[in-house]
N, C-alpha and C positions, 0 to 999 in steps of 0.2 A: 448539593449540584442536582438541579432538576434537569433533566434531558428530554428533549423534544419525543425522540423516538428511542426506545427500548422495549425489551420483553424479558420475562424470565418464566421458565419451566417449573411446575410443582410436582415434582415425581416422590413416589412413595404414598405412603395411606394417606387418607383422608385426614387424619390429624396432624401429622406431618406437613401436610400441604397447606393446612390452616395456620399451623406457626410460621411457615415460611412467607404465606400472605401477608401476614401481620407484621413481620419484618420488614417487608418489600414495601409494604404501604406507610411504614414509619419513615423510609427514607424517601419515600416521593409520594405523598397523601394523594396526588392526582392521578395515581395508577387504577386501571379499571380491568376486568376480565375482559380477554380477547379471545378465550376459547374455553369451552367445558369438554368434561370427559366423564360419561355416566353419571350427569348432573351437578358436577363437581367443578369448582374452576381449576382450571388446568394450566393456561396460560395466561399471564397477566403484564400489565405493562401499559406503555402508551406509543400507538404504532397506527400510521396511516398505510404501512406497507400491504401489498397482498396479502391475503392469510386463507387458505384454503386447509379445510379440515375434512376428513374423509374417515370412513369407519368400515372394516371388513374383516369377518372371520376372527373376532375378537381381539383386532388390533385398530390402533387410531394412529393418523399419521398427521401432522400439519406441516405445511410449506409457508415461510414468512420471509418475504423481501419482492425482489425483482423477478417474477415469473408470469408465466399465463396458464399454468394447469388448473384444470376442473377438476371438481370433486371427482367426476365418475374416472376420468383418466387416472387420479391419484389413489381413488380404491382399487383400480385394477394392479397397481405395483405392489401391494401390499401382502404378495404371496408370503407365506413363511418360509420357503425354499429358494430365495432368491439367490443366484450364484453369486453375486457380488458383495454379498453379507447382508447384515440388518437394514443396513442405510444405503448401502452403494446405489440400489433400485432407486431411490427418491432422488438421487443426485445428477440423473441423466438429462435434465431437460435444460432449455437455453436460459440464461439468466444468471443473477447470483441470489442465494436466499439460504436459509436456514431451514434443516428437515429435523422434525421431532417424531419420534415412535414409540407408542407406549403398546406393552402387552400387561398381561395379568402382574406378572412379576419382574418386569424391568422396562428402563424408559432409556433411550438413545436419542442423543441431541447431539447435531452435526452440522459445522459450518463449511466454507467453500475450501478450494484447494489451494488459493491465495493468500488468504488471510482477511478478506473484506468481511467476513460475516464469521468473526471469533466467537468461541466457545470458552466461558469463565464459570470457575465454580468455587465454592467457599463451604467449608463446615461451620456450624455455630451450634454447640451443645449436640443435639441429636438431629439435625436437620441440615439437608444438602441443599445450598441454594445454587441455581444454573441459570445464568442468563447470557447476554450479548455484550455487557460493559461491566468491566471490572470494577470501576470506582461505586457503581451503584451497590454491588455486592459487599465492597468494603464498609460502606455506610449502612447497610442491613445487616453486617456482624457486630456494629455498635464501634469498630476502631476502625480509623484511616491512618494507617501506620505505612510511612515510605520505607519500601526495601531498598536500603542505599546500596547493597551488592548490583542488583539489577539497575538500577538507573546508573550505575558507573557505566554500564554497557552502552548507554546512548551516546556518552563522550567519544566513544570510538568512530573513526570515521572510514569508510562513508557510512558504514553502518555495522554492529555487531556480526561476528559470525554467526550463521544461521544455527548450530550447535547449540550457542549461548542464547539466542532470542527465543529458542523454542525449547529451553530447556523444561518448561511447565511453570515457572514462576512469572510474577508480573512485579510492576513497580509497587504494587500494593501489599503489604504484610499479609500473610494468611489466604490470599486470594490466588486460584493456580489459574493455567492455561492449558488448553486442548491445542495441541499444534495443528495446523492448517492441513487437510488431507486425514484426520482423525477425527474419530468420535467418543463421545464421553458415554460410558453406560453406567448407570444408577440402579442398583437392585432394589427389589421392595424392602431388603432390610438395610437400605443405605449404603452399603459396600458401593466403590466406586472404581472404574476399570476404563482405560485410555486405549483404542484399537486402531490402528491403521486401517484406511481403506482405500486409499489411492495411491497410485505410485508414477513418478515422471516416466511417459513413455520412452521408448527407444527412438532415436529419429534414424527411420529407414527409409522414408518416403522421397521420392525424387520431386524436383520442383514440379514437373507438368502436373503431377498429380497432388502434390501439397496446396498448389495455388488455389485451385477452386474450393477446397475443402475448408481454408483459413476465409476467404471470401462469404461462403453459405455461414460460416459460424460466425462471421461479423455483423452480417445481415440479421441474422436472428437475433444477436446480442441486443442490436438496436431497436428490432422490433419489438419486442419485449417492454423496452423503455419507453417507447414513442407512440405505441397505438393508443388512440384515443385522446392525446395531447393537442389542444389546440395551435399551441406555440412550442417548437423544439428548440432549445440552444446548444449551439454547439460552440466549444472554445476552439477557433480556427487560428491557430498560430501562425501557419503557414509551413511547419514541418510535414514530413510524410504521414505520420500517423494520425494527427487532427484531420488534415486533408483527407485520408481515407474515410475517417468516421464522417465528414461533412457530406463527402460524396454518397458514401450509402444512403445517409439518413435523407439527402435530396431526392435520390432514387425511390425512397420508401414513403416519405410524407409530402412530397413535393414542394415546389419553391414558396407557394403561399402560407406554409406552416413552418419554414426552416427561418431561424434566426442567426447567423453565424457572427461571434462576438472575436475582434481580435484588439490586443493590448500592445500600443507601439512602444517599443523598446528606446532606453534612453541614449544607447549607443547607436551613433549614424551610421556603424559599418554593419549592423546586424540587417539583413535583407529578408528576415521573416516576412515583415509586413508586405513587401512587394510580392511574394509568393503567395500570401493569404489573399491579395486581391485579384492574382491571376486564376487562384482557383475560384473564387466567387463570382467573378465575370463569367464562368463557365457555368454557371447555374442560374438563368434567368428566373425573376419573379422572386427570387430569396432574398431576404433583407441581409445587410452585412454592416454592422454597427463597428466601427473603429473608436477605441479610446484612445484621445491624444496623450503625450507625455505628461503636458501640463495639466492634464485634469484628474488625474487619479492621485492619491496620497502617495507621501513617499513610504521607504519600504518598512522603515522602523517605528513610523506615527503612531501612536497609541500604545505604546509596550506597557504602560502602566496599567491599561484597561485589556488585559488579555482575555482571550477566550478560556472557558473552564472545560478542558478536555480530559478524556481517560489517560491518556499517558502524553511524553513529550512530543512535540510536534512542531515541526519548521514553520507552519503557519501561524503559530503563536508571535512569531516575532514581527508578524505585519499584518496585525489587527484590523485598522483604519483600511488599509489597501485591499483587504479581502473582504470586508463589510461592503466598502464602495461598490466593488466588482458585484457582488451577490445581489444587491440592492440596485443596480442599474439593470442587472439580468431580469430581475424580478419585476421592475417598472414596464420592461419592454413585453411582459406577457407570458414569459417564460417560466416554466416550475421544473422541467427538466434539462439538465445541462449535461452533455455529452463532453466527456475529456480524454483526451489521449494520451494522459500520462500512463506509463506501463508498456508501450510500443517500443520504446528504446531498451527497454529492457529485454522483452520479450524477442523481438526481430533479430537483433545481432548478437552474437556471443564472442567469447574471447577467444584468443588465438591458442588456447589448448584444443580446439575443434581439430586443429591442423594432425595432430597426433593420430586421432582416429582415423581421419579423412586419408591419411597415407596409408594405412591399412586396407580402406576401402576401395581409394581410387588414387594411386600416386601420381599420375598425370595431373589430376586435377589438383592435389595436393602441393606439387611443386609449382604449378602455376600460380596458386595463391601466395606461397612463400615471396615468389619473385615480384608478383604484384604488390604486396605490401611493402617489401624492401623499396620499391619503384614510388610507391604510394608517399612513403615517410621520409625517402631519401637516407636509408639505412642501408648497411651490408646484410645480404641475406643469411649470413649467421647469425647476426643479432635477432633477427625474426625467428629462427628457429632455437634458440636458447630461450626467449620467451615463450615460445609454445612448447617447451621441453616438459617431459612428464613429470609432474608436481610430486609424485610419490604417493604412498598409502594416506588417506584422509585425515586419519587419527595423527598419524606423525605432522602432517602439515598443521592440523589444528593446534596442537601442543605446541609447536614453535612459533606460531605466526606471531607473537608479540615479542619474539627475541631475535628473528634471524635479522642478518645483516642488511640484505638485498632488499629494494624494492621490487616486489613480486607482485606485480598487478594482474597476471595472467596465470596464476595457479588455481586452486580450488574455488577462490573467492576474490574479490578485490580487496585491498588490505588486510587486516585492521591498521588503522594510523592511530596512533597514541599520540594526545594533543602535549605539548612540552610543558603545560601548565599543570598535568596532573601530577598529584602528591606520590612519592615512593610507596607510601599504603595503599594506595589504590592502585598503582602497578601490581603491588604483590598480590593483593587480593583478585585482581584480574588474573592474574598469571597461574594462581591457585585454583580458581574457578574453571580456567582453560585445561588444566592438566587433569583434573578431576572428568570434567566433560569427556574429553578425549578418550577417555579409558573404555567407554562404550559406545562414542560415536560414530553413526553410520552417514555416509554421504546421501544425498535424496536421490543421487543416481550414480552408479560406477563409473561414468564416463563423466571425467571433471568439466566438461563444457556444459553439459545437461545439467549437473548440479549447480554450476555458477547461473545459469541461466535462471533456474528456479528459485535459488535464495535470493536473486535480485528481484524477481517477481515479488516474493513475501516480503521484502524488507519495504518495497514501494507501497505495497498495500497496507503495510501497519500505518504508514503515513496517511494514504491516501483515506482510510476509512475515518482517520479523525478530521481531514480536512472535510469530508462528507458531512461529520456530525457537525462541525462548525456552522456550515452553509444550511443547514435544515431550518434555525429559527429564521431565517431569512426568506423562507419558503420557496429555497432552491434546492433538489435534489441531484445532488453530483451523483453521475454515473461513470464507470470504468470499464469498457467492456475489453478492454486489453488484459484485464485480471478474470475474465469468465472461464469457466473451466473448459467447455468447447474451443475457445480461441484458444486459450493456453494448449490443448491438446493438439488441436491443429497443426500450430506453429512448431512445438516440440517433437512432434512425430515425423517433422519434414527434416532431411538431411541439415547440418548444421553449414556445410559449405553450399547450401543452395539458401540459407537463412542469412550467412555473412559472406561479404566477396571484396574483395580490393577494388574491383571493375565498375560495380554497381552498388547503389544504396538499397540495403535492405532487399534484395531481389525478391524474395518469397512476396512480401508485400507490394512490390512493385508490380511481379507479375499477377498476383490477386486483383490489383484496381485496374489493370489495362482496361480500356474502354470505359471506365467511370471516372478518374482521374485526368487531366490534361496531359498529354505527354510530355510538354515542359515541364511540368511538375514532379512526373515520375522520372525524369531525366536530373535531377537537380542535385548537386554534390555537396553544397554548402550547408552550412549548419549556423544558426543564429546564437549568439551568445550572451549571456544576459548578466556578466559581472559588473558591466558598467554602470546598471540600475543599482546594485548593492553598494561600489564604490560611491558614488554619488550620493547616496543615501548615510554612510557610514560617519563622513567628517561631520556633519551637522548634530549627529546623534552621539558624539564622543562623551559630552558630559553625563547625558543619560545612563550610557553604558558604566560608565565610572561609578557612578551611584547604585546603579542595580547590582554590579559585579564586584562591591566593596569587600573588605576584611570580612566582613560580617553577613555575606551573602550565603544562601542555604546551601550551595555547593562546599562553600569553605567551611562552613560549620559541621557538615558532613565528613569532612576530611578527605573530600574528594578534588580540591583543586588547589593552586597555589596563588593567591590574587596577584602579587607582585608580578609573577610572570607573565601572569594575563593581563595585566594591564598594560605592559609592553606590548602584546599582540596587538591589543585593542586601540592604542595611539596609532598604529600604522595600517588599521584595517584598510582603509581608502587605497592602499598602494601595496597590498599582499599578494601572495600567490595563490593559485586555486585551492590547495590543500587548507592552507590555514585559512583561508576564507571560510570553507567548510567546516573544519575544526570550529571556528570562531561560532557559526550559526548554532551548530550542534550544542555548544556550551550555553549558548544564549537560552536556547529552547530549553534546556533541561532547569536552569536557574528560576526560568519563567514558569515552568510546569509545576516545579517544588516550592515555589513562593503560593501559588494560586491553590496549591494541594493542602500546603499547611494553614492556609487563611493567614498568611502574613501579609502583612499593608505593604504596597507597592510605593516606591519613592514617589515625591511629588513631581509630575513633569518638568524638564528644564528647559526653559525658553530658548529656540532656537529658530534660525532663519528657515522657514520651511522649504525644502528643494524639491517639489514634485519629480517623480520619476516613474 
């Protein structure tokens, strides 16, 4: 699998670097030298991302990704006595990027705090290979074997617990992952060590203080991506998150350079399009391109020709639809597309915030309890029960697959086990959880802070794969809500200011006051897209049956029971939201496993195309 954008670092001695180069170029003969150190190749790959290299006091640093840091500014950050560790000083700028730091006896490689810029490594003989794509490292080591235990985690909905997702393993045997917010050290002797350099902040800022900090962070995140672009695309769904990005982009680049793109929904009750149009009308000079329901391919069209991606991804189930969207964007002249995904994970938080809010401000906490009860039409005792202390994280993790009640407001949402998972797979997952729980630590001691950051990282794992898929179409997908400074601005603000039963996303609303139309800021509805899936699922049943047969990859691996799955597939067009999600996850895992194993896909089954 050749990737349009990738890089790998060559740590260690010159001879080790030469061997690593040979292996990586064997995996991708088109790789080239991106940066040198001491006259020798240091970073190789394929990349058009911003790359800055600086040398100072025997230390060399490189930043790769979305940033606007110059060589002089980077050199000033190379102080050996940096208070925030070897790489922390290199991660303070706006944007989303990797940082690499090399001295005479060690190399540090660091990604972002969300997981949009992952770091992977593998050992082959006496060579340590480090890069940003796990599949490439698996190919460079000479074997591409699927780690069945890790693949099984992707079948859990909505996502696997973060303690399992960040165990350090990947879907490829022998390839390791560095958790977001941590850095990998490779010594001159080849020994490796992972060190955590970032932690989730406490949520102590009041709303009036936090709103301008968030607005400034979003402004800088947009500026880094849009400066120098003749046309800037923005996915304007009509929701609060994308509307905020569109408004700030309009203020930064002006109407003549901004292209808002909106995709209509198949659900006539979805009012997102109406709100997108209201936002667009407030931006004189900006283009607003609306793609009608009958124009874009249906959700499951093209399953037999999926994207070749680093890991299972929801975008694998809709290749034709995604390709159409990106080609359409590119044809309009945009190379950068601002995406609002991540705002729903970052701005609100689950009801566990009420436990801490009660200790800080009992009056506000009491108002919120009553407000949620009134909004949902339930007794206040039910809200209090959902907001109750979930107990120690280790105990929650160990029991999360076996607890009796639906605990959507604990340390994390779910996990939900598909009914078609085999008994062997259930036992394997339970054993993995039990072992992981022994040493697991939450991302923050406050459950609501941990839950928010866990959700951000889960979405980032999918977003970076979607960005990989868009690259060959000439589109750079960017996700400002996953930037470190944006995350810190939001999470440092009190949870009761980020979440409220009386106002949608009060922190974002306050930050966008004066930029987004008042009517949009006051919106309380939220569009749903289940109708799109249900409309596409019925004509795709025959293809599902062939793809997820008794001989499918997941069944061969012992992970699913095809008979139970077939029953669910037949009713996909009329199922509940949870089953819909679990079916999507199963489908994406099967598609990825077939692609990775180079197994031919079933021939497409003719069916009446239903655009949606």
